[in-house]
N, CA, C and O of each residue as an XYZ file, in Angstrom:
612
protein
N      81.220     77.577    -38.086
C      79.739     77.387    -37.921
C      79.372     76.363    -39.019
O      79.773     76.455    -40.180
N      78.566     75.367    -38.545
C      78.300     74.274    -39.298
C      77.098     74.676    -40.292
O      76.119     75.292    -39.871
N      77.219     74.333    -41.480
C      76.159     74.494    -42.419
C      75.257     73.478    -42.754
O      75.763     72.502    -43.309
N      73.988     73.455    -42.548
C      73.159     72.569    -42.832
C      72.628     72.366    -44.091
O      72.356     73.449    -44.609
N      72.318     71.224    -44.938
C      71.793     71.238    -46.049
C      70.305     71.136    -46.011
O      69.776     71.023    -44.905
N      69.589     71.162    -47.051
C      68.132     71.257    -46.874
C      67.674     69.881    -46.233
O      66.801     69.898    -45.366
N      68.220     68.748    -46.625
C      67.786     67.395    -46.172
C      67.957     67.396    -44.710
O      67.083     66.826    -44.056
N      68.970     67.960    -44.078
C      69.264     68.010    -42.738
C      68.231     68.904    -41.931
O      67.887     68.630    -40.781
N      67.790     69.951    -42.614
C      66.873     70.714    -42.112
C      65.562     70.269    -42.049
O      64.842     70.540    -41.088
N      65.079     69.408    -43.279
C      63.789     68.878    -43.354
C      63.871     67.681    -42.314
O      62.842     67.509    -41.660
N      64.873     66.878    -42.075
C      64.969     66.002    -41.125
C      64.584     66.498    -39.655
O      63.814     65.864    -38.934
N      65.195     67.691    -39.288
C      65.123     68.256    -38.170
C      63.516     68.716    -37.739
O      62.912     68.604    -36.672
N      63.142     69.245    -38.978
C      61.650     69.616    -38.712
C      60.735     68.383    -38.663
O      59.790     68.471    -37.879
N      60.853     67.295    -39.342
C      60.177     65.957    -39.339
C      60.230     65.504    -37.746
O      59.241     65.093    -37.140
N      61.573     65.649    -37.160
C      61.653     64.868    -35.707
C      60.783     65.686    -34.998
O      59.849     65.112    -34.440
N      60.885     67.126    -34.867
C      60.305     67.983    -33.952
C      58.678     67.781    -34.279
O      57.903     67.698    -33.326
N      58.169     67.703    -35.684
C      56.774     67.595    -35.822
C      56.375     66.144    -35.081
O      55.466     66.069    -34.255
N      57.072     65.173    -35.439
C      56.871     63.777    -34.756
C      56.766     63.755    -33.213
O      56.132     62.858    -32.658
N      57.368     64.712    -32.536
C      57.061     64.952    -31.142
C      56.032     65.636    -30.720
O      55.721     65.607    -29.529
N      55.384     66.314    -31.574
C      54.304     66.931    -31.222
C      53.058     66.082    -30.898
O      52.771     65.098    -31.581
N      52.305     66.494    -29.812
C      51.173     65.659    -29.497
C      49.755     66.444    -30.015
O      49.663     67.633    -30.320
N      48.710     65.450    -30.022
C      47.504     66.118    -30.153
C      47.190     67.033    -29.164
O      47.685     66.828    -28.056
N      46.376     68.131    -29.340
C      46.049     69.297    -28.428
C      45.353     68.769    -27.246
O      45.563     69.291    -26.151
N      44.499     67.724    -27.376
C      43.844     67.246    -25.976
C      44.953     66.374    -25.238
O      44.720     66.191    -24.043
N      45.997     65.864    -25.687
C      46.857     65.224    -24.780
C      47.420     66.259    -23.846
O      48.031     65.830    -22.867
N      47.313     67.455    -23.991
C      47.607     68.492    -22.934
C      46.540     68.871    -22.092
O      46.749     69.547    -21.085
N      45.424     68.495    -22.418
C      44.303     68.908    -21.663
C      43.711     67.858    -20.767
O      43.201     68.169    -19.691
N      43.774     66.560    -21.216
C      43.457     65.315    -20.310
C      44.625     64.249    -20.156
O      45.268     63.780    -21.095
N      44.755     64.011    -19.094
C      45.688     63.005    -18.789
C      45.031     61.730    -18.065
O      44.240     61.854    -17.130
N      45.412     60.571    -18.555
C      44.623     59.320    -18.246
C      45.594     58.525    -17.234
O      46.801     58.582    -17.466
N      45.161     57.829    -16.186
C      45.798     56.995    -15.393
C      44.938     55.720    -15.371
O      43.735     55.816    -15.130
N      45.447     54.668    -15.584
C      44.745     53.433    -15.655
C      45.294     52.334    -14.620
O      46.413     51.848    -14.787
N      44.505     51.972    -13.586
C      45.103     51.104    -12.633
C      44.100     49.776    -12.420
O      43.003     49.666    -12.968
N      44.703     48.780    -11.503
C      43.658     47.714    -11.292
C      43.852     47.514     -9.991
O      44.912     47.900     -9.498
N      42.947     46.923     -9.251
C      42.924     46.632     -7.856
C      42.127     45.380     -7.584
O      40.923     45.329     -7.835
N      42.805     44.365     -7.066
C      42.046     43.143     -6.641
C      41.069     43.378     -5.435
O      41.371     44.123     -4.502
N      39.983     42.759     -5.503
C      38.971     43.103     -4.404
C      38.558     41.672     -3.802
O      37.967     41.722     -2.724
N      38.781     40.451     -4.334
C      38.596     39.276     -3.832
C      39.322     38.302     -4.790
O      40.009     38.693     -5.734
N      39.117     37.021     -4.479
C      39.926     36.066     -5.354
C      39.923     36.084     -6.679
O      40.940     35.778     -7.300
N      38.796     36.439     -7.289
C      38.898     36.558     -8.752
C      38.026     37.717     -9.417
O      37.536     37.697    -10.546
N      37.951     38.642     -8.549
C      37.193     40.017     -9.052
C      38.321     41.052     -8.740
O      39.104     41.032     -7.790
N      38.228     41.935     -9.726
C      39.179     43.193     -9.802
C      38.190     44.373    -10.106
O      37.030     44.174    -10.466
N      38.754     45.652     -9.929
C      38.168     46.877    -10.356
C      39.184     47.536    -11.200
O      40.316     47.639    -10.727
N      38.931     48.023    -12.444
C      39.827     48.802    -13.281
C      39.358     50.380    -12.861
O      38.171     50.704    -12.812
N      40.349     51.203    -12.599
C      40.122     52.439    -12.390
C      40.645     53.262    -13.674
O      41.831     53.190    -13.996
N      39.732     54.040    -14.390
C      40.265     54.780    -15.496
C      40.099     56.230    -15.223
O      38.973     56.700    -15.387
N      41.151     57.077    -14.793
C      40.938     58.222    -14.155
C      41.488     59.296    -15.290
O      42.606     59.340    -15.803
N      40.432     60.081    -15.497
C      40.997     61.372    -16.278
C      41.224     62.596    -15.425
O      40.459     62.960    -14.531
N      42.190     63.118    -15.731
C      42.590     64.494    -15.020
C      42.469     65.450    -15.965
O      43.244     65.373    -16.919
N      41.490     66.551    -15.926
C      41.135     67.396    -16.759
C      41.624     68.980    -16.446
O      41.377     69.438    -15.330
N      42.300     69.783    -17.417
C      42.925     70.747    -17.088
C      41.902     72.049    -17.364
O      41.073     72.014    -18.273
N      42.036     73.036    -16.598
C      41.039     74.080    -16.554
C      41.354     74.953    -17.857
O      42.505     75.241    -18.185
N      40.403     75.280    -18.447
C      38.789     75.535    -18.306
C      38.137     74.375    -19.093
O      36.959     74.485    -19.433
N      38.915     73.167    -19.425
C      38.286     72.246    -20.228
C      37.245     71.089    -19.244
O      37.264     70.950    -18.021
N      36.498     70.464    -20.123
C      35.612     69.357    -19.333
C      35.585     68.204    -20.189
O      35.925     68.408    -21.354
N      35.242     66.990    -19.852
C      34.950     66.005    -20.661
C      33.593     65.465    -20.366
O      33.371     65.317    -19.164
N      32.537     65.102    -21.269
C      31.309     64.751    -21.047
C      31.247     63.379    -20.388
O      32.181     62.583    -20.489
N      30.029     63.092    -19.649
C      29.710     61.969    -19.080
C      29.374     60.810    -20.143
O      29.193     61.057    -21.335
N      29.315     59.647    -19.642
C      28.917     58.573    -20.496
C      27.502     58.671    -21.031
O      27.177     58.188    -22.115
N      26.664     59.329    -20.210
C      25.411     59.511    -20.312
C      24.842     60.943    -20.846
O      23.798     61.536    -20.577
N      25.842     61.245    -21.638
C      25.505     62.757    -22.426
C      24.281     62.565    -23.336
O      24.006     61.499    -23.887
N      23.531     63.773    -23.444
C      22.443     63.769    -24.385
C      22.873     63.701    -25.784
O      24.039     64.010    -26.031
N      22.081     63.334    -26.746
C      22.155     63.253    -28.063
C      22.596     64.565    -28.737
O      23.454     64.599    -29.619
N      21.972     65.602    -28.277
C      21.975     67.088    -28.634
C      23.369     67.633    -28.133
O      23.822     68.598    -28.748
N      23.996     67.189    -27.226
C      25.342     67.811    -26.656
C      26.494     67.378    -27.307
O      26.415     67.004    -28.477
N      27.705     67.378    -26.624
C      28.986     66.699    -27.213
C      28.944     65.175    -27.116
O      28.293     64.662    -26.206
N      29.545     64.487    -27.924
C      29.678     63.135    -27.657
C      29.949     62.657    -26.471
O      30.821     63.196    -25.789
N      29.300     61.637    -26.049
C      29.548     60.978    -24.542
C      31.047     60.354    -24.472
O      31.625     60.041    -25.513
N      31.500     60.229    -23.512
C      32.685     59.353    -23.322
C      32.344     57.959    -23.377
O      31.316     57.487    -22.891
N      33.402     57.193    -24.096
C      32.812     55.775    -24.225
C      34.168     54.828    -24.031
O      35.251     55.043    -24.575
N      33.920     53.955    -23.314
C      35.095     52.947    -22.815
C      34.592     51.641    -23.513
O      33.451     51.187    -23.431
N      35.729     51.075    -24.271
C      35.497     49.726    -24.927
C      36.658     48.971    -24.468
O      37.770     49.463    -24.662
N      36.548     47.809    -23.868
C      37.457     46.887    -23.718
C      37.426     45.728    -24.789
O      36.435     45.205    -25.298
N      38.857     45.442    -25.015
C      39.070     44.491    -26.034
C      38.694     43.120    -25.586
O      38.992     42.752    -24.450
N      38.090     42.384    -26.374
C      37.823     40.860    -25.981
C      38.806     40.145    -25.533
O      39.919     40.195    -26.055
N      38.542     39.428    -24.564
C      39.390     38.641    -23.748
C      38.871     37.481    -23.127
O      38.205     37.651    -22.106
N      39.070     36.204    -23.599
C      38.357     35.103    -22.942
C      38.744     34.799    -21.527
O      38.114     33.933    -20.921
N      39.654     35.391    -20.997
C      39.871     35.244    -19.486
C      39.308     36.378    -18.712
O      39.608     36.460    -17.521
N      38.456     37.341    -19.299
C      37.984     38.289    -18.327
C      36.419     38.453    -18.743
O      36.010     38.386    -19.902
N      35.640     38.673    -17.619
C      34.271     38.854    -17.933
C      34.035     40.342    -17.427
O      34.310     40.606    -16.256
N      33.573     41.247    -18.212
C      33.232     42.577    -17.928
C      31.759     42.639    -17.268
O      30.724     42.204    -17.774
N      31.890     43.208    -16.160
C      30.477     43.273    -15.450
C      29.843     44.711    -15.452
O      30.175     45.656    -14.737
N      28.919     44.676    -16.352
C      28.159     46.066    -16.478
C      28.974     46.977    -17.072
O      30.027     46.614    -17.595
N      28.512     48.493    -17.056
C      29.169     49.526    -17.381
C      30.003     50.228    -16.351
O      29.769     50.290    -15.144
N      31.109     50.798    -17.074
C      31.756     51.523    -15.875
C      30.989     52.606    -15.111
O      30.155     53.306    -15.684
N      31.267     52.729    -13.874
C      30.360     53.562    -13.087
C      31.475     54.765    -12.826
O      32.676     54.628    -12.592
N      30.800     55.829    -12.925
C      31.460     57.326    -12.888
C      31.459     57.681    -11.518
O      30.492     57.590    -10.763
N      32.799     58.164    -11.185
C      32.912     58.723     -9.753
C      33.527     60.158     -9.838
O      34.581     60.410    -10.422
N      32.907     60.877     -9.323
C      33.423     62.364     -9.450
C      32.448     63.372     -9.130
O      31.454     63.021     -8.494
N      32.588     64.595     -9.483
C      31.831     65.704     -9.415
C      31.005     66.156    -10.550
O      31.241     67.231    -11.102
N      29.947     65.297    -10.960
C      29.041     65.492    -12.112
C      28.330     66.670    -12.069
O      27.580     66.886    -11.117
N      28.487     67.630    -13.156
C      27.660     68.752    -13.324
C      26.824     68.635    -14.383
O      26.973     67.874    -15.339
N      25.842     69.491    -14.177
C      24.867     69.508    -15.271
C      24.480     70.949    -15.637
O      24.329     71.785    -14.746
N      24.339     71.214    -16.771
C      24.052     72.709    -17.124
C      23.374     72.833    -18.458
O      23.352     71.884    -19.241
N      22.801     74.032    -18.734
C      22.347     74.256    -20.213
C      23.543     74.757    -20.887
O      24.254     75.579    -20.308
N      23.852     74.301    -22.155
C      24.887     74.909    -22.838
C      24.526     75.453    -24.084
O      24.059     74.755    -24.984
N      24.737     76.792    -24.194
C      24.214     77.370    -25.394
C      25.007     77.088    -26.800
O      24.498     77.256    -27.908
N      26.283     76.650    -26.572
C      26.797     76.134    -27.829
C      26.116     75.008    -28.369
O      26.040     74.851    -29.588
N      25.604     74.198    -27.539
C      24.866     73.041    -28.191
C      23.320     73.370    -28.143
O      22.661     72.664    -28.906
N      22.681     74.195    -27.484
C      21.419     74.569    -27.321
C      20.891     73.393    -26.496
O      19.703     73.219    -26.769
N      21.332     72.544    -25.608
C      20.931     71.476    -25.030
C      21.596     71.410    -23.736
O      22.593     72.094    -23.504
N      20.996     70.477    -22.737
C      21.559     70.077    -21.377
C      22.850     69.316    -21.702
O      22.939     68.592    -22.694
N      23.844     69.507    -20.830
C      25.018     68.656    -20.761
C      25.494     68.132    -19.411
O      25.399     68.832    -18.402
N      25.978     66.970    -19.390
C      26.394     66.362    -18.166
C      27.852     66.327    -18.283
O      28.266     65.807    -19.319
N      28.615     66.708    -17.559
C      30.144     66.686    -17.593
C      31.011     66.677    -16.565
O      30.459     66.893    -15.486
N      32.325     66.482    -16.508
C      33.118     66.563    -15.526
C      34.382     67.369    -15.652
O      35.123     67.071    -16.589
N      34.731     68.324    -14.866
C      35.876     69.158    -14.903
C      36.894     68.719    -13.745
O      36.407     68.088    -12.807
N      38.050     68.954    -13.734
C      39.116     68.662    -12.897
C      39.359     67.044    -13.085
O      40.352     66.598    -13.661
N      38.344     66.247    -12.535
C      38.710     64.787    -12.792
C      37.546     63.894    -12.617
O      36.585     64.282    -11.953
N      37.565     62.688    -13.183
C      36.521     61.410    -13.112
C      37.198     60.474    -13.210
O      38.123     60.285    -14.000
N      36.683     59.631    -12.200
C      37.108     58.148    -12.050
C      36.003     57.078    -12.748
O      34.888     56.879    -12.267
N      36.430     56.536    -13.761
C      35.455     55.633    -14.500
C      35.930     54.198    -13.828
O      37.089     53.807    -13.968
N      35.043     53.522    -13.162
C      35.451     52.284    -12.428
C      34.791     51.053    -12.887
O      33.598     50.901    -12.625
N      35.407     50.202    -13.511
C      34.935     48.864    -14.295
C      35.069     47.892    -13.425
O      36.157     47.939    -12.850
N      34.297     46.919    -13.064
C      34.241     45.773    -12.169
C      34.435     44.645    -13.286
O      33.647     44.561    -14.228
N      35.659     43.674    -13.114
C      35.806     42.666    -13.906
C      35.777     41.373    -13.121
O      35.698     41.418    -11.893
N      35.837     40.232    -13.763
C      35.880     38.923    -13.103
C      36.639     38.058    -14.055
O      36.519     38.136    -15.278
N      37.526     37.127    -13.349
C      38.466     36.292    -14.068
C      37.844     34.920    -13.784
O      37.803     34.530    -12.617
N      37.370     34.185    -14.750
C      36.597     32.920    -14.489
C      37.525     31.927    -14.241
O      37.213     30.865    -13.702
N      38.754     32.228    -14.632
C      39.886     30.939    -14.268
C      40.908     31.702    -13.554
O      40.952     32.932    -13.522
N      41.862     30.774    -12.889
C      42.933     31.303    -12.180
C      44.026     31.666    -12.849
O      45.026     30.949    -12.820
N      43.990     32.861    -13.565
C      45.100     33.396    -14.271
C      45.956     34.077    -13.442
O      45.499     34.876    -12.625
N      47.179     33.864    -13.542
C      48.224     34.527    -12.765
C      48.524     35.996    -13.199
O      48.548     36.879    -12.341
N      48.719     36.230    -14.311
C      48.919     37.448    -14.906
C      48.231     37.751    -16.138
O      48.205     36.895    -17.022
N      47.628     38.952    -16.311
C      46.950     39.291    -17.554
C      47.010     40.699    -17.886
O      47.226     41.554    -17.028
N      46.801     40.994    -19.255
C      46.885     42.427    -19.649
C      45.344     42.635    -20.157
O      44.781     41.741    -20.790
N      44.834     43.608    -19.909
C      43.554     43.979    -20.260
C      43.774     45.295    -21.173
O      44.344     46.312    -20.777
N      43.291     45.129    -22.308
C      43.294     46.331    -23.418
C      41.946     47.020    -23.624
O      40.860     46.484    -23.402
N      42.129     48.277    -24.076
C      40.944     48.869    -24.339
C      41.051     50.279    -24.840
O      42.131     50.869    -24.808
N      40.051     50.782    -25.261
C      40.125     52.320    -25.904
C      39.033     53.229    -24.942
O      38.112     52.800    -24.247
N      39.459     54.584    -25.150
C      38.637     55.461    -24.462
C      38.337     56.496    -25.642
O      39.250     57.019    -26.282
N      37.004     56.745    -25.874
C      36.700     57.738    -27.117
C      36.243     58.859    -26.141
O      35.481     58.543    -25.227
N      36.634     60.082    -26.266
C      36.397     61.250    -25.574
C      36.368     62.377    -26.351
O      36.874     62.376    -27.473
N      35.723     63.532    -25.786
C      35.745     64.805    -26.475
C      36.062     65.705    -25.138
O      35.626     65.505    -24.004
N      37.064     66.897    -25.641
C      37.152     67.812    -24.571
C      36.436     69.198    -25.053
O      36.510     69.571    -26.224
N      35.894     69.764    -24.274
C      35.196     71.049    -24.657
C      35.436     72.145    -23.391
O      35.925     71.826    -22.308
N      35.036     73.356    -23.716
C      35.112     74.492    -22.957
C      33.506     75.080    -23.126
O      32.579     74.493    -23.686
N      33.479     76.174    -22.587
C      32.158     76.769    -22.601
C      31.831     77.284    -23.941
O      30.663     77.476    -24.279
N      32.968     77.542    -24.815
C      32.704     77.978    -26.218
C      32.893     77.024    -27.361
O      32.466     77.265    -28.490
N      33.550     75.928    -27.034
C      34.079     75.025    -28.129
C      34.427     73.637    -27.733
O      34.833     73.428    -26.590
N      34.294     72.642    -28.620
C      34.827     71.447    -28.323
C      35.868     70.965    -29.574
O      35.807     71.230    -30.775
N      36.753     70.228    -28.886
C      37.859     69.753    -30.030
C      37.305     68.533    -30.582
O      36.348     68.009    -30.013
N      37.841     67.990    -31.705
C      37.643     66.672    -32.297
C      37.746     65.640    -31.268
O      38.570     65.629    -30.353
N      36.828     64.768    -31.501
C      36.855     63.651    -30.513
C      38.317     62.764    -30.689
O      38.865     62.608    -31.780
N      38.797     62.256    -29.484
C      40.007     61.607    -29.574
C      39.732     60.208    -29.078
O      38.668     59.858    -28.569
N      40.885     59.367    -29.290
C      40.873     57.916    -29.183
C      42.183     57.694    -28.158
O      43.318     57.959    -28.555
N      41.942     57.210    -26.871
C      43.140     56.743    -26.133
C      43.080     55.293    -26.144
O      42.002     54.729    -25.953
N      43.976     54.750    -26.318
C      44.314     53.293    -26.156
C      45.102     53.031    -24.768
O      46.098     53.638    -24.373
N      44.405     51.967    -24.119
C      45.350     51.649    -22.785
C      45.466     50.144    -22.704
O      44.839     49.320    -23.370
N      46.429     49.918    -21.720
C      46.605     48.575    -21.496
C      47.053     48.507    -19.895
O      47.855     49.278    -19.368
N      46.384     47.456    -19.267
C      46.385     47.540    -17.621
C      46.944     45.969    -17.241
O      46.531     45.000    -17.878
N      47.732     45.859    -16.354
C      48.116     44.778    -15.943
C      47.109     44.235    -14.712
O      46.840     44.969    -13.761
N      46.653     43.053    -14.817
C      45.841     42.553    -13.639
C      46.605     41.458    -13.053
O      46.173     40.860    -12.068
């Protein structure tokens, strides 16, 4: 039988801890895709898949409720962002006793669709951004998270 010294045990613990993810990583899975719709116009689909019984707030959440979902694209001189992302999904609204306020949210899934335009004829491009979101249930919300993404156009 092999005997481990304290340094080996500590190294194994650090490796296991390094593999642990944030709790919300198990609650929301993100899928980021792009689709060309004409010569220089694309849509970016930022899709959240949310596990039951959790939900994520809409971008238009009230100030009294959980923090809204926010999508920020990194500055890129080859990309023109056209407006705000459009939410596609089953938007729910209800009174939340936890916040003592109305909330707008998505359970199961939501697709944030962002239209972009490329002013120049760029062959390949990577668009980067961040999503700031909160996951909640009827009784609690986890600390807000940041998800960084990159999508090829």
